[in-house]
Residue, then its C-alpha position, 0 to 999 in steps of 0.5 A: m583569477t580569484t580563489a575561494d575563501p577557506l573561511d567561507s568553505g569552512h562555514d558552509r561545512s559547519a552549516v551543513g553539519a549543524w543541519y545534519a545534526s538537527a535533522r538527526a535529533a528530530l528523527d531521534r525524538p520519541l514520537t517521530a515514527y508516530y507523527l511520520l506515519l500519521g502525517a504521511s498517511a493523511l497526506l496520501l489519503t488527501i492526494g488520493l481523494i483529489m486525484v480520484l475526483s479529477a481522474s474519474s470526473v469524465y468517466s463518472y459523467e458519462h456513466n452516471d447520468g451526468n453526475s461527475y461526482a458519483i465515483v468520488t462520492r462513493q470513495l468518500v463514503w469508504v473513507v468515512i467507513a475506513i477512518p473510524c476502523a483505522f482509529v479503532a485498530s490503532r487503539m486495540p491492545i496487542g492481545v485483542v489484535r492477535g485474537l483476530a488472527w485466526p478469524a480473519l484468515v477463516v473469513s478471508i478464505v470463506l469469502l474467496a471460496l464464495v467468489r467461486v459460487p455461481g451467481l455470487g462471483r463477479t467477473v471484471n476485466g477477465n478476472t473473477n475476483w469480486l463478490g457481489v450481492g445486489p449493488f454491493t460488491i467487494q474484492p475479498a483478495e484485498i481483505a485477504k492481504l491484511a488477514i494473511v499478514l496478521w495471521a502469519a505474524h501471530i503464528y510466528a510470534r507464538k513460535d519465536k523461540r523455535l524458528t531455527n527449525l525449518h518445519h516450524v518456519l513452514m508449518p502452518v504458514l506456508p500451506g495456509i497462505g498457499v490456500v489463499i493464493v490458490l483461491v485467488m489464482l482460480g479467479r485468474d487474478l495473477g497480479t494479486a496472487l503475486v502480491l500475496f506471494a511477495i508477502l509470504l516471501a517477506v514474512l519467511w525472510v523476516v523469520g530467517a528462512p534459508g536462502r535455498l527455500f527462496a530460490m526454489m519458491l521463486s523458480t516455482i512461482g516464476v514457472l507457474a506465473f508464466y503458465l497462467a499468463t499463457t492461458s489468457q491471450h490478452r494477459l500474454d500480450r500484455l506480458m510480452t509488450f510491456t517493454d515496448p508498448f508502442k509495438d502493439y499500440h492499438y491493442a495490448g500497448w494502448q494503456p501503458a502507452h497512454g500512461l507514458y503520454a500522460l507522464a510525459s505531458g506533465g513535465i516538471f510541475g504538471q498541467g494543473i489539477g483537473a487539466s489532464r487530457e488523457k482522462w478524457g477516454t483515451l487512458p483506461e482505468a484512469h481513476t483506479d490502476f492508472i491513477f498515477a499517470v493522471l497524477g503525473e500529468e496534472l502534478g508533474l514530476v514534483g507530484t509523483l516524487l512527493v507520492i513516492a516520498l510519502f510511501l518511503t516515509i511510511a516504510y522508514a517509520a514502520v521499519r523504525v518501529a519494527t527494529r525498536t520493538t521487543e514484541p515479536f508479533v509487532r516486528y513480524l506484522t510491521f514488516g509484512i504490512v510494509v512489504w504489502l503496501l510498498g510492494q504494491m506501490i512499486i508494482n503500480v508505478g512500474m506498470v505506469l512507467a512500462l517497467l512491469p507488465v500491466i497486472g491490475i494492481p491499484l496504488p494504495l490509498v490513492s486509487y479508487g476502491g473501498s475494498a483496498l482502502v479499508p484494509s490499507l487504512v486499518a493496517l496503517g492504524l495498527l502501525i500508528g498504534f504500535a508507534r504510540r506504544e513504543p516505551e519512549a513514545a508512550r512516556a512522551l504522550a503521557q507527559r504531554r497529557r499531564l502537562r495539558s491537564a495541569g494547564l487546564s486545571a490551573g485555569p486562565r492567568p489573571n491580567 
């Protein structure tokens, strides 16, 4: 019988301690949040483009005269539009960003109202939530997500010293966001309305609203959501069958059931990029709402965990920025953006795993759709800009620029 050498166990503990200390030191560096936000966003966008290409190829071939690249080409166009917008957002002074708060809210409300105009509003999958002029269509509710986060953060930053008063907590944020939610619900887009409501709860929680207010609002929205679900038989069937998609396999359970088939067939490492079988017509919305299922089928458990880890990385870096800033506006806006993006990810993954009803929520940065991609990247650009402006990060970047300038001015060293 052999016994473990105490010297070996002590060495292992010291090695783990050294690794932990080095990891903590790396996370405490001034530019950590900046690089984490930039790197995780870029990786998610890259994975998204690859998966849109793969998941949409069959559908695109069938609906675009044999062109398998039509949908991913449109997504690339949106990426080309969104990246400069995100860069500009990352460089905007905070005063300029705050100056856009009211115009953003007004524009989003006007766009949502125009959806109700006959001839302008477009109905997709039973929801009248698209605005179209000729071949050009947008989803105003996606723009409204960024608008209400920006506007609420601006209002609460102005009232930062008066937020112990419930009236100042509620007015005008509650009625302002309430108007947006009502306009979205008029288009029967229950999923987006719930995301907007989650954003409202998040900003109220950050500013310290009392617990009884949350209980009352959750009860009200729960009753209202169930009522709206009962007004559509298709929506009600999905709500009642999500826990067991195979109970109504050929109708309401078809999409979540095939999403589970895709994930199950992916295994640990997946079938390989482009090797999905479910995208060949059996999985509806494979390149939009259910792209996570195709990702799991082609990249396996490893790929799905990587995507979730990247979202959690964004959340960690953003919360670090929010907790270290002295600017109330930055704190409120950052928390709102985190809840928006992370909440959508949780809902989308929950839909694919049949843990939540299918309510038509895309996976941020990964699913196809320019209306969702542009506001999401602009929001991440704002977070990256906030991370750059942290005092220690700003000093580190300034020092790096000075060293680079000094190296360039010195010229090449003689041999």
